[in-house]
MARNU-786190 format. One record per residue: residue in one letter; x, y, z of N, C-alpha, C in turn. Coordinates in steps of 0.2 Angstrom, whole numbers. Layout:
N
+--------+-------+-------+-------+-------+-------+-------+-------+-------+-------+
: torvex :  n.xx :  n.yy :  n.zz : ca.xx : ca.yy : ca.zz :  c.xx :  c.yy :  c.zz :
+--------+-------+-------+-------+-------+-------+-------+-------+-------+-------+
:      a :     X :     Y :     Z :     X :     Y :     Z :     X :     Y :     Z :
...
+--------+-------+-------+-------+-------+-------+-------+-------+-------+-------+
This chain:
272
+--------+-------+-------+-------+-------+-------+-------+-------+-------+-------+
: torvex :  n.xx :  n.yy :  n.zz : ca.xx : ca.yy : ca.zz :  c.xx :  c.yy :  c.zz :
+--------+-------+-------+-------+-------+-------+-------+-------+-------+-------+
:      x :     4 :    -6 :     0 :     0 :     0 :     0 :     4 :     6 :     0 :
:      x :     3 :    11 :    -4 :     6 :    17 :    -4 :     2 :    23 :    -1 :
:      x :     5 :    27 :     4 :     2 :    32 :     7 :     6 :    39 :     4 :
:      x :     2 :    43 :     1 :     4 :    48 :    -3 :     3 :    55 :     1 :
:      x :     8 :    60 :     0 :     7 :    67 :     2 :     6 :    70 :    -4 :
:      x :     0 :    74 :    -5 :    -1 :    77 :   -12 :    -1 :    85 :   -11 :
:      x :     3 :    88 :   -15 :     3 :    95 :   -15 :     0 :    97 :   -22 :
:      x :    -2 :   103 :   -23 :    -5 :   105 :   -29 :   -10 :   100 :   -32 :
:      x :   -15 :    99 :   -28 :   -20 :    94 :   -30 :   -24 :    96 :   -35 :
:      x :   -25 :    91 :   -40 :   -30 :    93 :   -45 :   -36 :    88 :   -45 :
:      x :   -41 :    89 :   -48 :   -47 :    84 :   -48 :   -46 :    78 :   -52 :
:      x :   -40 :    78 :   -55 :   -38 :    71 :   -59 :   -33 :    67 :   -54 :
:      x :   -31 :    69 :   -49 :   -27 :    66 :   -44 :   -30 :    60 :   -41 :
:      x :   -26 :    54 :   -40 :   -29 :    49 :   -36 :   -28 :    50 :   -29 :
:      x :   -34 :    51 :   -26 :   -34 :    54 :   -19 :   -34 :    48 :   -14 :
:      x :   -35 :    42 :   -16 :   -36 :    36 :   -11 :   -29 :    35 :    -7 :
:      x :   -30 :    34 :    -1 :   -24 :    33 :     4 :   -19 :    39 :     3 :
:      x :   -22 :    45 :     3 :   -18 :    51 :     2 :   -19 :    56 :     8 :
:      x :   -14 :    60 :     9 :   -15 :    66 :    13 :   -14 :    72 :     9 :
:      x :   -19 :    76 :     8 :   -18 :    82 :     3 :   -16 :    88 :     8 :
:      x :   -11 :    91 :     6 :    -9 :    97 :     9 :   -12 :   103 :     6 :
:      x :   -16 :   107 :    10 :   -20 :   113 :     7 :   -26 :   115 :    11 :
:      x :   -29 :   120 :    10 :   -35 :   123 :    13 :   -40 :   118 :    11 :
:      x :   -44 :   116 :    17 :   -49 :   111 :    16 :   -55 :   113 :    11 :
:      x :   -57 :   120 :    11 :   -62 :   122 :     7 :   -60 :   122 :    -1 :
:      x :   -54 :   124 :    -2 :   -51 :   124 :    -9 :   -51 :   117 :   -11 :
:      x :   -48 :   113 :    -7 :   -47 :   106 :    -9 :   -53 :   102 :   -10 :
:      x :   -58 :   103 :    -5 :   -64 :    99 :    -6 :   -68 :   100 :   -12 :
:      x :   -67 :   107 :   -15 :   -71 :   108 :   -21 :   -68 :   105 :   -27 :
:      x :   -62 :   102 :   -26 :   -59 :    98 :   -32 :   -61 :    91 :   -32 :
:      x :   -64 :    89 :   -27 :   -66 :    82 :   -26 :   -73 :    81 :   -29 :
:      x :   -74 :    75 :   -33 :   -81 :    74 :   -35 :   -86 :    73 :   -30 :
:      x :   -92 :    74 :   -31 :   -98 :    73 :   -27 :   -99 :    65 :   -26 :
:      x :  -102 :    64 :   -20 :  -103 :    57 :   -18 :   -97 :    52 :   -18 :
:      x :   -92 :    54 :   -15 :   -85 :    51 :   -15 :   -84 :    46 :    -9 :
:      x :   -87 :    48 :    -4 :   -85 :    45 :     3 :   -90 :    41 :     6 :
:      x :   -88 :    35 :     9 :   -92 :    31 :    13 :   -94 :    33 :    20 :
:      x :   -89 :    36 :    23 :   -89 :    39 :    30 :   -85 :    45 :    30 :
:      x :   -87 :    50 :    34 :   -83 :    56 :    35 :   -83 :    58 :    42 :
:      x :   -77 :    59 :    45 :   -76 :    61 :    52 :   -73 :    68 :    52 :
:      x :   -76 :    72 :    56 :   -74 :    79 :    56 :   -72 :    81 :    63 :
:      x :   -66 :    83 :    64 :   -64 :    86 :    71 :   -62 :    93 :    69 :
:      x :   -67 :    98 :    69 :   -66 :   105 :    67 :   -63 :   109 :    73 :
:      x :   -61 :   115 :    71 :   -59 :   119 :    77 :   -65 :   120 :    82 :
:      x :   -64 :   121 :    88 :   -69 :   121 :    93 :   -71 :   128 :    95 :
:      x :   -67 :   133 :    93 :   -68 :   140 :    95 :   -68 :   140 :   102 :
:      x :   -63 :   139 :   106 :   -62 :   138 :   113 :   -64 :   144 :   117 :
:      x :   -63 :   150 :   114 :   -64 :   156 :   118 :   -61 :   157 :   125 :
:      x :   -55 :   155 :   125 :   -51 :   155 :   131 :   -50 :   162 :   133 :
:      x :   -52 :   164 :   140 :   -51 :   171 :   142 :   -45 :   173 :   145 :
:      x :   -42 :   168 :   149 :   -35 :   169 :   152 :   -31 :   163 :   152 :
:      x :   -25 :   164 :   153 :   -20 :   159 :   154 :   -22 :   155 :   160 :
:      x :   -20 :   148 :   160 :   -22 :   143 :   165 :   -16 :   140 :   168 :
:      x :   -16 :   140 :   175 :   -10 :   137 :   178 :   -12 :   132 :   183 :
:      x :    -7 :   127 :   184 :    -8 :   122 :   189 :    -7 :   124 :   196 :
:      x :    -9 :   120 :   201 :    -7 :   123 :   208 :     0 :   124 :   209 :
:      x :     5 :   120 :   205 :    12 :   121 :   206 :    15 :   127 :   202 :
:      x :    10 :   131 :   199 :    12 :   137 :   195 :    15 :   136 :   188 :
:      x :    14 :   129 :   186 :    16 :   128 :   179 :    10 :   129 :   174 :
:      x :    12 :   132 :   168 :     6 :   134 :   164 :     3 :   128 :   160 :
:      x :    -3 :   128 :   159 :    -7 :   123 :   156 :    -6 :   124 :   148 :
:      x :    -4 :   119 :   144 :    -3 :   120 :   137 :   -10 :   119 :   134 :
:      x :   -14 :   125 :   133 :   -20 :   125 :   131 :   -20 :   125 :   123 :
:      x :   -26 :   127 :   121 :   -27 :   127 :   113 :   -27 :   135 :   112 :
:      x :   -22 :   137 :   109 :   -21 :   144 :   107 :   -19 :   145 :   100 :
:      x :   -20 :   140 :    96 :   -18 :   140 :    89 :   -22 :   144 :    85 :
:      x :   -18 :   147 :    80 :   -22 :   152 :    75 :   -28 :   149 :    72 :
:      x :   -28 :   142 :    71 :   -33 :   139 :    67 :   -40 :   139 :    72 :
:      x :   -39 :   140 :    78 :   -45 :   140 :    83 :   -48 :   147 :    84 :
:      x :   -45 :   152 :    81 :   -47 :   159 :    82 :   -52 :   161 :    77 :
:      x :   -58 :   164 :    80 :   -63 :   167 :    75 :   -65 :   174 :    78 :
:      x :   -68 :   178 :    74 :   -70 :   185 :    76 :   -76 :   185 :    81 :
:      x :   -80 :   180 :    80 :   -86 :   180 :    84 :   -90 :   174 :    82 :
:      x :   -96 :   173 :    85 :  -100 :   167 :    84 :  -103 :   167 :    77 :
:      x :  -104 :   173 :    74 :  -107 :   173 :    67 :  -102 :   171 :    62 :
:      x :   -95 :   173 :    64 :   -90 :   170 :    59 :   -89 :   163 :    60 :
:      x :   -89 :   160 :    66 :   -89 :   153 :    67 :   -94 :   149 :    64 :
:      x :  -100 :   152 :    64 :  -106 :   149 :    61 :  -106 :   148 :    54 :
:      x :  -103 :   154 :    51 :  -102 :   154 :    43 :   -97 :   149 :    41 :
:      x :   -92 :   148 :    45 :   -87 :   143 :    44 :   -89 :   136 :    44 :
:      x :   -93 :   135 :    49 :   -96 :   128 :    50 :  -101 :   127 :    45 :
:      x :  -105 :   131 :    43 :  -110 :   130 :    37 :  -106 :   128 :    31 :
:      x :  -101 :   132 :    30 :   -97 :   131 :    23 :   -94 :   124 :    23 :
:      x :   -91 :   122 :    28 :   -88 :   115 :    28 :   -93 :   109 :    28 :
:      x :   -99 :   111 :    32 :  -104 :   106 :    32 :  -107 :   105 :    25 :
:      x :  -108 :   110 :    21 :  -111 :   110 :    14 :  -107 :   106 :    10 :
:      x :  -100 :   107 :    10 :   -96 :   103 :     6 :   -95 :    96 :     8 :
:      x :   -95 :    95 :    14 :   -95 :    88 :    17 :  -101 :    84 :    14 :
:      x :  -107 :    87 :    15 :  -113 :    84 :    13 :  -113 :    82 :     5 :
:      x :  -110 :    87 :     1 :  -110 :    85 :    -6 :  -105 :    79 :    -7 :
:      x :  -100 :    78 :    -3 :   -95 :    73 :    -4 :   -97 :    66 :    -2 :
:      x :  -102 :    66 :     2 :  -105 :    60 :     5 :  -109 :    56 :     0 :
:      x :  -108 :    49 :     0 :  -112 :    45 :    -4 :  -119 :    45 :    -1 :
:      x :  -124 :    42 :    -5 :  -131 :    43 :    -3 :  -132 :    40 :     4 :
:      x :  -129 :    34 :     6 :  -130 :    31 :    12 :  -124 :    32 :    17 :
:      x :  -120 :    37 :    15 :  -114 :    38 :    20 :  -116 :    41 :    27 :
:      x :  -112 :    40 :    31 :  -113 :    44 :    38 :  -107 :    49 :    39 :
:      x :  -109 :    53 :    44 :  -105 :    59 :    46 :  -104 :    59 :    53 :
:      x :   -98 :    59 :    56 :   -96 :    60 :    63 :   -93 :    67 :    64 :
:      x :   -96 :    71 :    69 :   -93 :    77 :    71 :   -92 :    77 :    78 :
:      x :   -86 :    79 :    80 :   -84 :    79 :    87 :   -83 :    86 :    90 :
:      x :   -85 :    88 :    96 :   -84 :    94 :    98 :   -85 :    94 :   106 :
:      x :   -84 :   100 :   109 :   -85 :   101 :   116 :   -91 :   106 :   117 :
:      x :   -92 :   108 :   123 :   -98 :   112 :   125 :   -97 :   119 :   121 :
:      x :   -91 :   121 :   119 :   -90 :   127 :   116 :   -93 :   128 :   109 :
:      x :   -94 :   122 :   106 :   -96 :   123 :    99 :  -101 :   117 :    97 :
:      x :  -102 :   112 :   100 :  -106 :   106 :    97 :  -113 :   108 :    97 :
:      x :  -116 :   112 :   101 :  -123 :   114 :   100 :  -124 :   118 :    94 :
:      x :  -119 :   123 :    93 :  -120 :   127 :    87 :  -119 :   122 :    80 :
:      x :  -114 :   118 :    81 :  -113 :   113 :    75 :  -120 :   109 :    74 :
:      x :  -123 :   107 :    79 :  -129 :   102 :    78 :  -134 :   106 :    75 :
:      x :  -135 :   112 :    78 :  -141 :   117 :    75 :  -140 :   118 :    67 :
:      x :  -134 :   120 :    65 :  -132 :   121 :    58 :  -133 :   114 :    54 :
:      x :  -131 :   109 :    57 :  -131 :   103 :    54 :  -139 :   101 :    52 :
:      x :  -143 :   102 :    57 :  -150 :   100 :    56 :  -153 :   105 :    51 :
:      x :  -151 :   112 :    51 :  -154 :   116 :    47 :  -152 :   115 :    40 :
:      x :  -147 :   111 :    39 :  -144 :   109 :    32 :  -147 :   103 :    30 :
:      x :  -152 :   100 :    34 :  -155 :    94 :    32 :  -152 :    87 :    34 :
:      x :  -147 :    87 :    37 :  -144 :    81 :    40 :  -149 :    78 :    45 :
:      x :  -149 :    72 :    46 :  -153 :    68 :    50 :  -148 :    65 :    56 :
:      x :  -149 :    67 :    62 :  -145 :    64 :    67 :  -147 :    57 :    69 :
:      x :  -142 :    52 :    70 :  -144 :    46 :    72 :  -142 :    45 :    79 :
:      x :  -137 :    48 :    82 :  -135 :    47 :    89 :  -131 :    53 :    91 :
:      x :  -131 :    55 :    97 :  -126 :    58 :   100 :  -122 :    53 :   104 :
:      x :  -115 :    54 :   104 :  -111 :    49 :   108 :  -107 :    53 :   112 :
:      x :  -106 :    51 :   119 :  -102 :    55 :   124 :   -96 :    51 :   125 :
:      x :   -90 :    55 :   123 :   -84 :    52 :   125 :   -82 :    54 :   132 :
:      x :   -82 :    49 :   137 :   -81 :    51 :   144 :   -73 :    50 :   145 :
:      x :   -70 :    55 :   147 :   -63 :    54 :   148 :   -61 :    51 :   155 :
:      x :   -57 :    46 :   154 :   -56 :    43 :   161 :   -50 :    47 :   165 :
:      x :   -47 :    51 :   161 :   -41 :    55 :   164 :   -42 :    62 :   162 :
:      x :   -47 :    66 :   163 :   -48 :    73 :   161 :   -43 :    78 :   164 :
:      x :   -42 :    83 :   161 :   -38 :    89 :   164 :   -42 :    92 :   170 :
:      x :   -40 :    92 :   176 :   -43 :    95 :   182 :   -45 :   102 :   180 :
:      x :   -50 :   105 :   184 :   -52 :   112 :   184 :   -48 :   115 :   189 :
:      x :   -42 :   118 :   188 :   -37 :   120 :   193 :   -40 :   126 :   197 :
:      x :   -44 :   130 :   194 :   -46 :   136 :   198 :   -52 :   134 :   203 :
:      x :   -55 :   128 :   202 :   -60 :   126 :   206 :   -67 :   130 :   206 :
:      x :   -68 :   133 :   200 :   -74 :   137 :   199 :   -79 :   134 :   195 :
:      x :   -78 :   128 :   192 :   -83 :   125 :   188 :   -82 :   117 :   189 :
:      x :   -87 :   113 :   186 :   -86 :   106 :   186 :   -80 :   105 :   181 :
:      x :   -77 :    99 :   183 :   -71 :    97 :   178 :   -75 :    95 :   171 :
:      x :   -72 :    97 :   166 :   -75 :    95 :   159 :   -72 :    88 :   158 :
:      x :   -76 :    83 :   158 :   -73 :    76 :   157 :   -76 :    73 :   151 :
:      x :   -79 :    76 :   147 :   -82 :    73 :   141 :   -82 :    78 :   135 :
:      x :   -83 :    74 :   129 :   -84 :    78 :   123 :   -90 :    74 :   119 :
:      x :   -93 :    78 :   115 :   -99 :    75 :   111 :   -98 :    74 :   104 :
:      x :  -100 :    68 :   102 :  -100 :    66 :    95 :  -107 :    66 :    92 :
:      x :  -108 :    69 :    86 :  -114 :    68 :    83 :  -113 :    63 :    77 :
:      x :  -118 :    59 :    76 :  -117 :    54 :    71 :  -124 :    55 :    67 :
:      x :  -123 :    56 :    60 :  -128 :    58 :    56 :  -128 :    55 :    49 :
:      x :  -134 :    56 :    45 :  -134 :    54 :    38 :  -136 :    60 :    35 :
:      x :  -136 :    60 :    28 :  -137 :    66 :    24 :  -144 :    69 :    25 :
:      x :  -149 :    65 :    25 :  -156 :    67 :    26 :  -160 :    61 :    29 :
:      x :  -166 :    62 :    31 :  -170 :    57 :    35 :  -172 :    51 :    30 :
:      x :  -171 :    52 :    24 :  -173 :    46 :    19 :  -167 :    42 :    18 :
:      x :  -161 :    43 :    20 :  -155 :    39 :    19 :  -157 :    32 :    23 :
:      x :  -156 :    27 :    19 :  -157 :    20 :    22 :  -150 :    16 :    20 :
:      x :  -150 :    10 :    24 :  -145 :     5 :    23 :  -138 :     8 :    24 :
:      x :  -137 :    13 :    29 :  -131 :    16 :    31 :  -127 :    10 :    35 :
:      x :  -121 :    10 :    35 :  -117 :     5 :    39 :  -117 :     6 :    46 :
:      x :  -120 :     1 :    50 :  -119 :     1 :    57 :  -118 :    -6 :    59 :
:      x :  -112 :    -8 :    61 :  -109 :   -14 :    63 :  -111 :   -16 :    70 :
:      x :  -118 :   -17 :    71 :  -121 :   -18 :    77 :  -118 :   -24 :    81 :
:      x :  -117 :   -30 :    77 :  -114 :   -36 :    81 :  -107 :   -35 :    82 :
:      x :  -103 :   -31 :    78 :   -96 :   -30 :    80 :   -96 :   -25 :    86 :
:      x :  -100 :   -21 :    87 :  -100 :   -17 :    93 :  -102 :   -21 :    99 :
:      x :  -107 :   -25 :    98 :  -108 :   -30 :   104 :  -102 :   -34 :   106 :
:      x :   -99 :   -37 :   101 :   -93 :   -41 :   102 :   -88 :   -37 :   106 :
:      x :   -87 :   -30 :   105 :   -83 :   -26 :   108 :   -85 :   -23 :   115 :
:      x :   -91 :   -25 :   117 :   -94 :   -23 :   123 :   -97 :   -29 :   127 :
:      x :   -93 :   -35 :   127 :   -94 :   -41 :   131 :  -101 :   -44 :   129 :
:      x :  -103 :   -43 :   123 :  -109 :   -46 :   121 :  -115 :   -42 :   122 :
:      x :  -114 :   -36 :   125 :  -120 :   -32 :   126 :  -121 :   -26 :   121 :
:      x :  -127 :   -24 :   120 :  -128 :   -19 :   116 :  -124 :   -13 :   117 :
:      x :  -120 :   -10 :   112 :  -116 :    -4 :   114 :  -120 :     2 :   115 :
:      x :  -118 :     5 :   121 :  -122 :    12 :   123 :  -118 :    18 :   120 :
:      x :  -121 :    23 :   121 :  -118 :    29 :   118 :  -114 :    33 :   123 :
:      x :  -112 :    30 :   128 :  -107 :    33 :   133 :  -100 :    29 :   132 :
:      x :   -95 :    32 :   129 :   -89 :    28 :   128 :   -83 :    31 :   132 :
:      x :   -80 :    26 :   135 :   -75 :    28 :   140 :   -68 :    27 :   137 :
:      x :   -64 :    32 :   136 :   -57 :    32 :   133 :   -53 :    37 :   137 :
:      x :   -47 :    36 :   138 :   -43 :    41 :   141 :   -41 :    46 :   135 :
:      x :   -39 :    52 :   137 :   -36 :    57 :   133 :   -30 :    54 :   130 :
:      x :   -28 :    57 :   124 :   -22 :    55 :   121 :   -16 :    57 :   125 :
:      x :   -12 :    52 :   127 :    -6 :    54 :   131 :    -1 :    48 :   130 :
:      x :     4 :    48 :   135 :     9 :    43 :   135 :    13 :    42 :   128 :
:      x :    14 :    36 :   126 :    18 :    35 :   120 :    14 :    37 :   113 :
:      x :     8 :    37 :   114 :     3 :    38 :   108 :     4 :    46 :   106 :
:      x :     5 :    50 :   111 :     5 :    57 :   110 :    11 :    59 :   106 :
:      x :    11 :    63 :   101 :    16 :    65 :    97 :    19 :    71 :   100 :
:      x :    26 :    70 :   101 :    30 :    76 :   104 :    36 :    77 :   100 :
:      x :    39 :    83 :   101 :    45 :    84 :    97 :    51 :    82 :   102 :
:      x :    57 :    84 :   100 :    63 :    82 :   104 :    63 :    86 :   111 :
:      x :    59 :    91 :   112 :    59 :    95 :   118 :    53 :    93 :   122 :
:      x :    49 :    88 :   120 :    43 :    86 :   124 :    37 :    90 :   122 :
:      x :    37 :    95 :   118 :    32 :    99 :   116 :    27 :    95 :   112 :
:      x :    20 :    95 :   113 :    15 :    92 :   109 :    15 :    95 :   102 :
:      x :    15 :    90 :    97 :    15 :    92 :    90 :     8 :    95 :    88 :
:      x :     3 :    92 :    91 :    -4 :    95 :    90 :    -8 :    96 :    96 :
:      x :   -11 :   101 :    97 :   -14 :   103 :   104 :   -20 :    98 :   105 :
:      x :   -23 :    96 :   100 :   -30 :    92 :   101 :   -30 :    85 :    98 :
:      x :   -24 :    82 :    98 :   -23 :    75 :    95 :   -28 :    70 :    99 :
:      x :   -32 :    67 :    95 :   -37 :    62 :    98 :   -34 :    55 :    99 :
:      x :   -37 :    52 :   104 :   -35 :    45 :   105 :   -36 :    40 :   100 :
:      x :   -32 :    36 :    98 :   -33 :    31 :    92 :   -39 :    27 :    94 :
:      x :   -39 :    24 :   100 :   -45 :    19 :   101 :   -52 :    22 :   100 :
:      x :   -53 :    29 :   101 :   -59 :    32 :    99 :   -60 :    32 :    92 :
:      x :   -55 :    33 :    88 :   -56 :    33 :    80 :   -57 :    26 :    78 :
:      x :   -54 :    21 :    81 :   -55 :    14 :    79 :   -62 :    12 :    80 :
:      x :   -65 :    14 :    86 :   -72 :    12 :    87 :   -76 :    15 :    82 :
:      x :   -75 :    21 :    80 :   -79 :    25 :    75 :   -79 :    21 :    68 :
:      x :   -73 :    19 :    66 :   -71 :    16 :    60 :   -75 :     9 :    60 :
:      x :   -74 :     5 :    66 :   -77 :    -2 :    66 :   -84 :    -1 :    66 :
:      x :   -87 :     4 :    69 :   -94 :     4 :    70 :   -98 :     6 :    63 :
:      x :   -95 :    10 :    59 :   -99 :    13 :    54 :   -95 :    13 :    47 :
:      x :   -91 :     8 :    46 :   -88 :     7 :    39 :   -87 :    -1 :    38 :
:      x :   -86 :    -2 :    32 :   -84 :    -9 :    30 :   -77 :    -9 :    27 :
:      x :   -74 :   -15 :    27 :   -67 :   -15 :    24 :   -67 :   -13 :    17 :
:      x :   -62 :    -9 :    15 :   -61 :    -6 :     9 :   -65 :     0 :     8 :
:      x :   -69 :     2 :    12 :   -73 :     9 :    12 :   -68 :    14 :    12 :
:      x :   -70 :    20 :     9 :   -66 :    26 :     8 :   -68 :    31 :    14 :
:      x :   -64 :    33 :    18 :   -65 :    37 :    24 :   -62 :    44 :    23 :
:      x :   -65 :    49 :    24 :   -63 :    56 :    23 :   -62 :    60 :    30 :
:      x :   -57 :    64 :    30 :   -56 :    69 :    36 :   -54 :    75 :    33 :
:      x :   -57 :    81 :    33 :   -55 :    87 :    30 :   -51 :    91 :    35 :
:      x :   -51 :    90 :    42 :   -46 :    93 :    46 :   -42 :    88 :    50 :
:      x :   -37 :    85 :    46 :   -34 :    79 :    48 :   -29 :    79 :    53 :
:      x :   -26 :    85 :    54 :   -21 :    86 :    59 :   -15 :    81 :    58 :
:      x :   -14 :    77 :    63 :    -8 :    72 :    63 :   -11 :    65 :    60 :
:      x :   -17 :    65 :    58 :   -20 :    59 :    54 :   -22 :    53 :    58 :
:      x :   -24 :    54 :    64 :   -27 :    49 :    68 :   -32 :    45 :    64 :
:      x :   -36 :    48 :    61 :   -42 :    45 :    57 :   -39 :    40 :    52 :
:      x :   -33 :    42 :    48 :   -30 :    38 :    43 :   -27 :    32 :    46 :
:      x :   -24 :    33 :    52 :   -20 :    27 :    56 :   -26 :    22 :    57 :
:      x :   -31 :    24 :    60 :   -37 :    20 :    62 :   -39 :    16 :    56 :
:      x :   -40 :    20 :    50 :   -43 :    17 :    44 :   -38 :    12 :    41 :
:      x :   -32 :    13 :    41 :   -27 :     9 :    38 :   -26 :     3 :    42 :
:      x :   -26 :     4 :    49 :   -26 :    -2 :    54 :   -31 :    -7 :    52 :
:      x :   -37 :    -5 :    51 :   -43 :   -10 :    50 :   -45 :   -10 :    43 :
:      x :   -40 :    -9 :    38 :   -41 :   -11 :    31 :   -46 :    -7 :    27 :
:      x :   -47 :    -1 :    29 :   -51 :     4 :    26 :   -46 :     9 :    22 :
:      x :   -49 :    12 :    17 :   -45 :    17 :    13 :   -47 :    24 :    16 :
:      x :   -43 :    29 :    14 :   -44 :    35 :    17 :   -41 :    41 :    12 :
:      x :   -44 :    47 :    13 :   -42 :    53 :    10 :   -42 :    58 :    16 :
:      x :   -36 :    62 :    17 :   -36 :    67 :    22 :   -34 :    73 :    19 :
:      x :   -36 :    79 :    22 :   -34 :    86 :    20 :   -31 :    89 :    26 :
:      x :   -26 :    92 :    26 :   -23 :    96 :    31 :   -19 :   102 :    28 :
:      x :   -20 :   108 :    31 :   -17 :   114 :    28 :   -10 :   114 :    31 :
:      x :    -8 :   112 :    37 :    -2 :   113 :    40 :     3 :   107 :    38 :
:      x :     8 :   109 :    34 :    12 :   103 :    32 :    16 :   100 :    37 :
:      x :    18 :   104 :    43 :    21 :   102 :    48 :    18 :    96 :    51 :
:      x :    11 :    96 :    52 :     7 :    91 :    55 :     7 :    85 :    50 :
:      x :     7 :    86 :    43 :     7 :    81 :    38 :    13 :    77 :    39 :
:      x :    19 :    81 :    39 :    25 :    77 :    40 :    26 :    73 :    46 :
:      x :    23 :    75 :    51 :    23 :    71 :    57 :    18 :    65 :    56 :
:      x :    13 :    66 :    53 :     8 :    60 :    51 :    12 :    55 :    47 :
:      x :    16 :    57 :    42 :    20 :    52 :    38 :    25 :    48 :    43 :
:      x :    28 :    52 :    47 :    33 :    49 :    52 :    29 :    44 :    56 :
:      x :    23 :    46 :    58 :    19 :    41 :    62 :    17 :    35 :    59 :
:      x :    15 :    35 :    52 :    14 :    29 :    48 :    20 :    25 :    48 :
:      x :    26 :    28 :    47 :    32 :    25 :    46 :    34 :    21 :    52 :
:      x :    32 :    23 :    58 :    33 :    20 :    64 :    28 :    14 :    65 :
:      x :    22 :    16 :    64 :    17 :    11 :    65 :    16 :     5 :    60 :
:      x :    17 :     7 :    54 :    16 :     2 :    48 :    23 :     2 :    44 :
:      x :    28 :    -1 :    47 :    34 :    -1 :    43 :    34 :    -4 :    37 :
:      x :    29 :    -9 :    35 :    29 :   -12 :    29 :    26 :    -7 :    23 :
:      x :    23 :    -2 :    25 :    20 :     3 :    21 :    25 :     7 :    17 :
:      x :    23 :     8 :    11 :    28 :    12 :     7 :    25 :    20 :     6 :
:      x :    29 :    24 :    10 :    27 :    31 :    10 :    30 :    35 :     5 :
:      x :    27 :    40 :     2 :    31 :    44 :    -3 :    27 :    51 :    -3 :
:      x :    31 :    56 :    -4 :    28 :    63 :    -5 :    27 :    65 :   -12 :
+--------+-------+-------+-------+-------+-------+-------+-------+-------+-------+
């Protein structure tokens, strides 16, 4: 299998098992409609952080202050969200499903826009973090969960993939519930540079993406992620014999994703 990094993408390019380097809106427009069997989106959350946060020992918390998470206001964020949702809907096959993850900062806004655009929500899934970051100031409840929305293009979509028995098998033979317990991404899985700095501030845990892949795709399906980051979605897809197309604007993240593949799948042939 060849995993490609594509620059200067054209609509004639072979995008299967590729990471496209570029702006997701410009690159999505080059992809033909009805291309993907499942789409996972981890968009900017618009965290709206007011102040710097410090631990009790006065060390600074490495929060999300990246440029890609900054917006002028809620209207700006809503326009951004509607724009990528419209493109994602166009790229979904008739019976494809969409997963979107978010926190209390953004997921309610995303859900509202998603419904306004005609998507039909199948489930909300709650990722319960077994090791959440404490609320060091002690002024709120500890934020220990994120929400995933699972949806189809419209309420008439039928025969979408849901591997019910596979989910039961992974839940000791019981019906899988919508509360999923996974730790945040840390330890050896967390990508860090030689100084120990996180490569990506919001890297998602691989087991979370593996469950999504196993729940809602078949082998050889084509999975899409327009905000790919360090390509956890691609790693999960490849691990379980699915194909993928990723888009990521930051080439630094992409190069780390390629290193990640090289480490995890030594037999794969990577090329730029």
